[in-house]
Structures are given as structure tokens and as C-alpha cells.
C-alpha positions in Angstrom: 0.0 0.0 0.0 1.3 3.4 -1.0 2.2 5.9 1.7 -0.6 8.3 2.5 -0.7 12.0 3.6 -3.5 14.4 4.3 -5.2 16.1 1.3 -4.0 19.8 1.3 -7.7 20.7 0.7 -9.7 18.6 3.2 -7.1 16.8 5.4 -8.5 13.4 4.5 -5.8 10.7 3.8 -4.8 10.2 0.2 -2.0 8.6 -1.7 1.2 10.6 -2.4 1.0 10.6 -6.2 -1.0 13.9 -6.3 -2.9 13.9 -9.5 -6.5 13.9 -10.5 -9.0 14.7 -7.8 -9.3 14.0 -4.1 -11.7 11.0 -3.6 -13.0 12.7 -0.5 -13.6 16.4 -1.5 -13.4 16.1 -5.2 -10.9 19.0 -5.6 -8.0 18.9 -8.0 -4.6 17.6 -6.8 -2.8 18.8 -9.9 0.0 21.3 -9.5 -1.2 24.8 -10.2 1.5 26.7 -8.3 3.4 29.2 -10.4 6.7 28.3 -12.0 9.6 28.6 -9.5 7.4 27.8 -6.5 7.4 24.4 -4.8 5.0 22.1 -6.6 1.6 21.3 -5.0 2.0 18.2 -2.9 5.8 18.6 -2.2 6.8 16.8 1.0 8.9 19.0 3.2 11.2 17.4 5.8 8.9 14.4 5.9 6.6 16.4 8.1 4.7 18.8 5.9 2.8 18.8 2.6 3.0 21.9 0.5 -0.4 23.1 -0.7 -1.5 26.2 -2.6 0.9 29.1 -3.3 -0.3 32.2 -1.5 2.0 35.2 -2.0 5.5 36.5 -2.4 7.6 39.3 -1.0 11.3 40.3 -1.1 12.1 37.7 1.5 10.4 34.7 -0.1 7.3 32.7 -1.0 4.4 31.7 1.2 2.3 28.6 0.9 -0.7 27.0 2.6 0.6 23.7 4.0 -0.5 20.8 6.1 1.1 19.2 9.2 1.0 15.6 8.2 1.1 14.1 11.7 -1.3 16.5 13.4 -3.5 16.8 10.3 -3.9 20.6 10.6 -3.3 23.5 8.3 -0.2 25.7 8.6 1.4 28.6 6.7 4.9 28.0 5.3 7.3 30.8 4.3 10.2 29.8 2.1 13.3 32.0 2.0 13.5 32.9 -1.7 15.0 36.4 -2.3 14.3 37.3 -5.9 17.1 39.8 -6.1 19.7 37.2 -5.0 18.3 34.0 -6.4 18.7 32.5 -9.8 15.8 30.0 -9.6 15.6 26.4 -8.4 17.4 23.3 -9.6 15.7 20.1 -10.7 15.8 18.7 -7.2 14.2 21.8 -5.7 17.4 23.5 -4.3 17.7 27.2 -4.6 20.5 28.6 -6.7 22.0 32.0 -5.8 23.0 34.4 -8.6 26.7 34.4 -9.6 28.6 36.8 -7.5 25.9 37.1 -4.9 26.5 33.8 -3.1 27.9 35.4 0.1 25.0 37.9 0.3 22.6 35.1 -0.3 24.0 33.1 2.6 24.2 36.0 5.0 20.6 37.1 4.4 19.5 33.4 4.6 21.2 33.4 8.0 19.3 36.5 9.0 16.0 34.8 8.0 16.8 31.7 10.0 17.9 33.7 13.0 14.6 35.6 13.0 12.4 32.5 12.8 14.6 30.7 15.4 14.0 33.6 17.8 10.3 33.7 17.0 10.1 29.9 17.5 11.6 30.3 21.0 9.5 33.3 21.8 6.1 32.1 20.7 3.4 31.2 21.6 2.9 34.6 23.3 0.0 37.1 23.7 -0.5 39.1 20.5 2.0 37.2 18.3 1.2 34.6 15.7 3.0 31.4 16.6 6.0 29.9 14.8 5.8 26.2 15.2 8.8 25.0 13.3 12.0 26.1 11.4 13.4 23.8 8.7 16.6 23.9 6.6 16.2 22.1 3.3 16.7 22.7 -0.4 19.6 25.1 0.3 17.1 27.4 2.0 15.1 27.9 5.2 11.4 27.4 5.9 9.4 29.1 8.7 6.3 27.2 9.6 3.5 29.4 11.2 0.3 28.5 12.8 -2.7 29.1 10.6 -5.5 31.0 12.3 -9.1 31.2 11.1 -10.4 34.7 10.9 -9.8 37.9 9.0 -7.2 40.7 8.8 -7.7 44.0 10.5 -7.9 45.6 7.0 -10.8 43.4 6.1 -12.5 44.0 9.4 -12.2 47.8 9.0 -13.7 47.6 5.5 -16.8 46.1 7.1 -17.1 48.9 9.7 -19.4 51.9 9.0 -17.7 54.1 11.5 -14.3 54.7 13.1 -13.7 52.9 16.4 -13.8 54.8 19.7 -10.5 55.3 21.5 -11.6 52.7 24.1 -12.4 50.2 21.4 -9.1 50.8 19.6 -7.2 50.3 22.8 -9.0 47.1 23.6 -8.5 45.7 20.1 -4.8 46.6 20.0 -3.9 45.8 23.6 -2.7 42.2 22.9 -0.7 43.3 19.8 1.0 46.0 21.8 1.9 43.5 24.5 3.3 41.2 21.9 5.4 44.0 20.3 6.7 44.9 23.8 7.8 41.3 24.3 9.5 41.3 20.9 11.4 44.5 22.0 12.4 42.9 25.3 13.9 40.0 23.3 15.8 42.3 21.1 13.6 42.0 18.0 11.9 44.8 16.0 8.9 43.9 13.8 9.1 46.9 11.3 6.0 45.7 9.4 3.1 46.6 11.7 0.0 47.5 9.7 -3.7 46.4 9.4 -2.7 43.8 6.8 -0.5 42.1 9.3 -2.9 42.0 12.2 -5.2 39.0 12.4 -8.5 38.8 14.2 -9.1 35.1 14.9 -12.7 33.9 15.1 -12.4 32.8 18.7 -9.5 34.8 20.0 -7.8 38.2 20.4 -5.9 40.1 17.8 -2.4 38.9 16.9 0.5 40.2 14.8 1.9 38.3 11.9 3.9 39.4 8.8 7.4 38.8 10.2 10.3 39.9 8.0 14.0 40.6 8.1 15.6 44.0 8.5 16.5 44.0 4.8 12.9 43.4 3.8 11.6 46.3 5.8 14.3 48.8 4.7 14.3 50.9 1.5 17.4 50.6 -0.6 18.6 47.3 1.0 19.9 44.3 -0.9 16.4 42.8 -1.0 13.3 44.0 -2.7 11.8 46.0 0.2 8.2 45.8 1.4 7.1 48.9 3.2 3.5 49.8 4.1 2.7 53.4 3.2 1.2 55.3 6.1 2.5 52.9 8.7 6.3 52.6 7.9 8.4 55.1 9.8 10.5 57.6 7.9 13.8 56.0 9.0 12.8 52.7 7.1 13.0 54.4 3.7 16.8 54.7 3.9 19.4 52.0 4.5 21.6 54.8 6.0 19.3 55.3 8.9 18.7 53.1 12.0 15.5 51.6 13.1 14.7 50.7 16.7 11.8 50.3 19.1 10.6 53.7 18.2 10.0 52.4 14.6 7.3 50.0 15.9 6.0 52.8 18.1 5.4 54.9 15.0 3.5 52.0 13.3 1.4 51.2 16.3 0.4 54.8 16.6 -0.4 54.9 12.9 -2.7 51.9 13.2 -4.4 53.5 16.2 -4.8 56.7 14.1 -6.4 54.6 11.3 -8.8 53.0 13.8 -10.1 56.2 15.5 -10.2 58.4 12.4 -11.1 56.0 9.6 -8.2 57.4 7.5 -4.8 56.0 6.6 -2.0 58.3 7.8 -0.1 60.3 5.3 3.0 58.4 4.2 6.3 59.3 5.8 8.1 60.4 2.6 5.2 62.7 1.8 5.2 64.1 5.3 9.0 64.9 5.0 8.2 67.0 1.9 5.3 68.8 3.6 3.7 67.5 6.7 0.1 67.9 5.9 -1.2 65.2 8.2 -4.1 66.3 10.3 -4.4 65.4 13.9 -6.8 62.7 15.0 -8.9 65.2 16.9 -9.2 67.5 13.9 -10.5 64.6 11.7 -12.7 63.1 14.4 -13.8 65.5 17.1 -14.9 62.7 19.4 -11.2 61.7 19.8 -10.0 63.4 23.1 -7.3 66.0 22.7 -4.8 64.2 25.0 -5.3 61.0 22.9 -4.7 62.9 19.7 -1.5 64.5 21.1 -0.1 61.1 22.2 -0.6 59.8 18.6 1.1 62.9 17.2 4.0 62.5 19.6 4.4 58.8 18.7 4.4 59.7 15.0 7.0 62.5 15.0 9.3 62.3 12.0 12.4 62.7 14.0 13.0 59.4 15.9 14.9 61.3 18.7 11.8 63.4 19.4 9.4 60.5 19.1 7.9 58.4 22.0 10.5 55.7 22.4 8.8 52.6 23.9 5.5 50.7 23.6 4.8 50.7 27.3 5.0 54.5 27.2 2.5 54.6 24.3 0.1 52.2 26.0 0.1 54.1 29.3 -0.3 57.5 27.7 -3.2 56.3 25.5 -5.0 54.8 28.5 -4.4 57.5 31.1 -5.0 61.3 30.4 -3.0 62.3 33.5 0.1 60.4 32.1 -0.4 62.0 28.8 -0.8 65.5 30.2 2.2 65.1 32.4 4.2 64.0 29.3 3.2 67.2 27.5 3.5 69.6 30.4 7.2 70.2 29.7 9.6 73.1 29.0 9.6 72.1 25.4 5.9 72.8 25.1 6.3 76.2 26.9 9.2 77.2 24.7 7.2 76.3 21.6 4.4 78.5 22.8 6.8 81.4 23.3 8.2 80.9 19.9 4.7 80.9 18.4 3.8 84.2 20.2 7.1 85.7 19.2 6.6 84.8 15.6 3.1 86.2 15.6 4.4 89.6 17.0 7.0 89.7 14.2 4.4 89.1 11.6 2.1 91.8 13.0 5.1 94.3 13.0 5.9 93.5 9.4 2.3 93.9 8.3 2.2 97.3 10.1 5.4 98.5 8.4 4.0 97.4 5.0 0.8 99.2 5.6 2.6 102.4 6.7 4.8 102.2 3.6 1.8 101.8 1.3 0.3 105.0 2.8 3.5 107.1 2.6 4.8 105.9 -0.8 2.8 108.4 -2.9 4.1 111.3 -0.7 7.6 110.0 -1.1 7.3 110.3 -4.9 6.7 114.0 -4.6 3.0 113.9 -5.1 3.5 113.1 -8.8 0.8 110.4 -8.5 -0.2 108.8 -11.8 2.0 111.1 -13.9 5.2 110.1 -12.1 4.3 106.4 -12.3 3.5 106.6 -16.0 6.8 108.3 -16.6 8.7 105.5 -14.9 7.0 102.9 -17.0 7.6 104.7 -20.2 11.3 105.1 -19.4 11.5 101.4 -18.5 12.7 102.2 -15.0 9.5 101.3 -13.1 10.0 100.0 -9.6 9.8 96.2 -9.6 6.8 94.7 -7.9 7.1 91.5 -5.9 6.1 88.5 -8.0 3.4 86.4 -6.4 4.5 83.0 -5.1 4.2 80.1 -7.5 0.9 78.3 -7.1 1.2 75.2 -4.9 -0.1 72.2 -6.9 -2.2 69.8 -4.7 -3.1 66.2 -5.5 -6.9 66.0 -6.3 -9.3 63.8 -4.4 -10.1 60.8 -6.6 -11.8 58.7 -4.0 -15.5 58.1 -4.8 -15.1 58.8 -8.5 -15.2 56.5 -11.5 -11.7 55.3 -12.5 -12.8 55.0 -16.2 -13.9 58.7 -16.3 -10.7 59.9 -14.6 -8.2 58.0 -16.7 -9.8 59.1 -19.9 -10.1 62.8 -18.9 -7.7 65.2 -20.4 -7.8 67.2 -17.1 -5.8 64.4 -15.4 -3.6 63.4 -18.3 -0.4 64.5 -16.4 -1.0 61.9 -13.7 0.1 58.3 -13.9 -2.3 56.0 -12.2 -1.2 52.6 -10.8 -4.4 50.7 -10.0 -5.1 47.7 -7.8 -8.5 46.1 -7.4 -10.4 44.9 -4.4 -13.9 43.8 -3.6 -16.0 46.2 -1.6 -19.5 46.3 -0.2 -19.3 50.1 0.2 -18.1 51.2 -3.3 -19.7 50.3 -6.6 -17.7 48.5 -9.2 -15.2 50.8 -10.9 -15.2 53.4 -8.2 -11.9 54.5 -6.6 -11.8 53.5 -2.9 -8.4 54.9 -1.8 -5.4 56.7 -3.1 -1.7 57.4 -2.3 -0.6 60.2 -2.1 -3.7 61.4 -0.2 -5.9 64.1 -1.5 -4.6 67.7 -1.0 -1.0 66.4 -0.6 1.5 68.7 -2.2 2.4 67.7 -5.8 6.2 67.2 -5.8 6.7 65.7 -9.3 5.8 67.0 -12.7 4.1 63.7 -13.5 2.8 62.4 -10.2 2.3 58.7 -9.7 -1.0 58.0 -8.0 -1.5 54.5 -6.5 -5.3 53.8 -6.3 -7.5 51.0 -5.2 -10.5 50.4 -7.5 -13.6 48.6 -6.3 -14.6 45.3 -7.9 -18.0 45.8 -6.3 -19.5 43.2 -4.0 -17.8 39.8 -3.9 -21.0 37.9 -4.8 -20.4 34.2 -4.9 -22.6 31.1 -5.0 -22.7 29.1 -1.8 -21.2 25.7 -2.2 -22.8 22.6 -0.6 -21.4 21.8 2.8 -24.4 20.1 4.5 -23.5 16.7 5.7 -19.7 17.5 5.4 -17.7 16.8 8.5 -16.3 20.0 10.1 -12.8 19.7 8.7 -14.1 19.3 5.1 -16.6 22.1 5.5 -13.9 24.5 6.8 -11.5 23.5 4.0 -14.3 24.2 1.4 -15.2 27.5 2.9 -11.5 28.5 3.0 -11.0 27.6 -0.6 -13.9 29.9 -1.5 -12.6 32.6 0.8 -15.9 32.6 2.7 -16.0 34.1 6.2 -17.8 31.9 8.7 -18.6 31.2 12.3 -18.9 27.6 13.5 -21.5 26.9 16.2 -21.6 23.5 17.9 -25.2 22.4 18.4 -26.3 20.8 21.6 -28.4 17.7 20.9 -32.1 18.5 20.6 -33.4 15.5 18.8 -33.2 17.1 15.4 -30.3 15.0 14.1 -29.1 11.4 14.2 -26.0 9.8 15.6 -24.4 9.4 12.2 -24.6 13.2 11.7 -22.5 14.0 14.8 -19.5 16.2 13.9 -21.1 17.1 10.5 -22.8 20.3 9.2 -26.5 20.1 9.7 -27.5 23.7 9.0 -26.1 26.8 7.4 -27.4 30.5 7.2 -27.0 30.5 3.4 -28.6 27.8 1.3 -26.5 25.8 -1.2 -26.6 27.5 -4.6 -27.7 30.8 -3.1 -25.8 34.0 -4.1 -24.5 36.2 -1.3 -22.0 38.9 -0.4 -18.7 37.1 0.6 -17.8 40.0 2.8 -20.5 39.0 5.2 -19.7 36.0 7.4 -22.1 33.1 7.3 -23.1 30.8 10.3 -22.5 27.1 10.2 -24.1 24.7 12.7 -22.3 21.4 13.5 -24.0 18.6 15.2 -22.7 18.1 18.7 -22.3 14.8 20.5 -25.3 12.8 21.7 -24.9 12.0 25.4 -27.1 9.9 27.6 -28.3 13.1 29.4 -29.1 14.9 26.1 -30.9 11.9 24.5 -33.0 11.4 27.6 -33.9 15.1 27.9 -34.7 15.2 24.2 -36.9 12.1 24.7 -38.8 13.5 27.7 -39.2 16.8 25.9 -40.7 15.2 22.8 -43.3 13.2 24.9 -44.2 16.1 27.1 
């Protein structure tokens, strides 16, 4: 009998030849992973089965995988730096580019060190767990626990209003605790953003998206991955140092997004002209102290920024701590400077006004005749030229992308679109843009990154009734359907052979629905002597 492994779709045992369809769930076992990625069904270290390719970044490739022994899903990240790697040999081993072998090995060592540290550190509050680190194929694999739920980005897309400061603190509390633990262990995350915060169905928020220093630094040897609005300014240059204050900036930026509903202005744009409004000015319900704390934690100069996560947590939670923090000589000096500058401006305006009144008298009363003589002779007094008009980026959010890209009015802009499903915006409508609206235009041909709505993600509900729970979950995951599992207590409505299987669903098979809305799935619970007797007495009563 051939060796068997769990199906990467439904976890039921199948033979290792991986072709055709799974006899249990009927899904294809053929390799559809892109060229260069590990083939579907590859066995890793005799412990894991490689499933569907998920994504890529400057560090490597991510796959959905299966722990063969425990029969549960995991997420596997393979170190595969595109800038240093020349592909894969026939036996699956990575091949570094000629002349970059040393850099390939040192950055691979950085990758392994990171995942080794995370393996020792997790499980921990607020941090996604690393369950294994494997060296194989001339590379390294980090195996991460796979949680059911949604990203914070997805969650926010479903919200009709910003969170209150109290709600934001509660949601991010475990993540901040996790980041503080990272810092205590000498690690910096550098990739904190809503995309990398998971909200499990039955747990608290946790941080994922781990990456090496080179991945999170602009101009490094790897293709960097920085998150606009959340990456601190020092991350955009390999010549600057990042530290705990880098994650403080990102956590404050995420909090800003939660309480205002808006993504912060990106750090490079702020360094040109800091047009980012305070949280309080965008959302008046945000207390002034809370808004000041976020502004302090997001200062462009790391030396003037709040330095540690515990400081940020205590200041956001306690107005007296925040007020004490801002009741400093620096604030008083700043106030004096502002008053002094105001007096200087008033003095200059008074001098200009007096000059305009006395200028005609100084010209000997010649009035218009004298002026016309100066012009005629070509020696007229020069008048100050007005300042050049400041060009601002228009607001494209809420407008049709087709209309904008075909309009001559916006011909000087170069649009870089991405598409996402949305329940809020109609198909073809722009949902977000970078740089933000009213940002200063710093280039003659500005590049505008926009997100265009695909409309509602309407899909047809697959059949999962009578599927066991694992198969049902695998099917829902493959369709990217959000769900909540409810275990039914026995009430006489199902039989013993239905225990552990789906007996009811909030959406009927074949029915179309909005995939951004979670469905409810009821699974038959065990039948005990007590439950069967109570159900029996209830039916005869």
C-alpha cells in the first residue's frame, strides 16, 4: 500500500501521487502553483505537505501547508529572495546568482535567526505562533500556525464608522503587549499595519507578517516591502537606523487609522510637507490628549518620538500620564516661539501698511503722472512677483476610474491601480489613493496609487451540508468565505451518524451572497445519555 498523507484541501488521507481529484472532497490535486514555486504536494522534511501558493515578497514565497502528523493547516514561508536567487534546480534546491553567493548566505542566516528567535518566543500574547523552522533545499522554511479569521484591513472595510479610542485600545492591547515582548527579546517587527494584524474567530488580535531588516528597509539588498502610512521615515533609507521607536510609530499609525477611519499620510510625503491632520481634527470625538499622544508617537524625528511601547500604552490609556508628558519646558518654549513669531508678523504687516500710505508722498505727489513716466522710461519700480501656485493632489476617492483615466484634465497623472472587492463602493469606483488628497504635488508627472472597487464579492454558496467539520472548513476557506462555527447541543433534530457534521447553514447551497458578510454554520454536537433522555422527555411532554 502506498504511503498516505493528508489532502491539502480537506485533510482526509490520500496517496502521495498527487494527480487527478481527491476522492473525499473532489478537488484537483494537480500542481497549479506558479513556475519557480514548490509544486503542490511537495513533501517537506517528511513532516509537511506543500499546498496552494499564497503570495511573495522580497524575503520569499508563502504557501498554505499541512502538518501531516497532526492533520492541521499551517502557513509556510520559504526564504527565496528574488534579487539574490537564480531559480531552483531540478531537485528543488535554490541557486544563488553568480557573484551574490555570500550575500545570499548572510541574508538566509538573518532569515533563519529571525524565525529561530520567534520559535523560541512564541506562543505569546498578541503574536502569531511559529511552530517549526526547517533547513532544506539550500534554504530555510518558517512554519507558522494558521488561524481562522480575518485581517484588520478586512474588518475595517466592514465597519461603517471609526472605532472609539476605548475600542481601539481594547483591540490593539494584545498586539502592543506582543510587540513589547519582541522588543524585550531584542527584536523589531518593522511591518506593523492592518494587513499584518489577524482577528481570529475565537481569540484576540495577533500580529503576523514577520520579515527581516532588509525586507523592511528601503534601498537594501532585497526588494523591500514597506507599508505606506505605517512605515516610519527611517525605514525608507538604508543609511538610517530603526529601533523600538520604529514600531511605536507604526502602532500609533494603526491606532490613528482605527479612530479616524483614514490612513495616515506616508512618511516620505510628510517629510516634503507635513500635511497630516491630527486625529482630533479629523474626528472631534477623539480626546485632545489621545490625539496629542498619537502625534508625539508619529513624529518624523526618531529622537523626538515616543520611544517605547509601554509609554505609548500608558499614555493612551491615562489622560494624566499624557498631560504630564506634554507639560514640559519644550511645550512652553514652543508656545513662546509661536507668540514671538506672531508679533514679528504683526510688526511686518504694520510696516508694509505704513509704507503703502506714505509711498505716494515720497514720490513728490506726482501720483499717476510720475508712475507713467517711470513705466515709459523702462525704470518702473519692480513689484514683488506672487509665489508660485502650490499644486495639490486632487481627491479621486469616490469617483469613477474610467472617467478619470480618460479625462484630459488628469492626463499629467500616472495611475497605478489595484482592485479589491467592496460592499461600500460600486464597481469601478476608486476607494483609496496614495498620495492622499490635498497632498503637495512634488513631481511633474505624479504617480497615484489607487484602489479600485470590484463591487460586491458575490459568490454562489457551495454545498457543505453533511460534510464533517474539517471538510466544511476547507471548502469555505477555498472559496474565501468568512464563517462562524456553532456547535449544536443535541435537541433530537439529528441522528448519531450526523454528529460532527454540518446540519444547518445560514445560506442555502446555490444561493448567491456577499462574501464580505460572514455566514453561520451549525455542526451537530455529541449525543450523550443526558441529552438523549432530555430530548426524549421533551418530545413526549
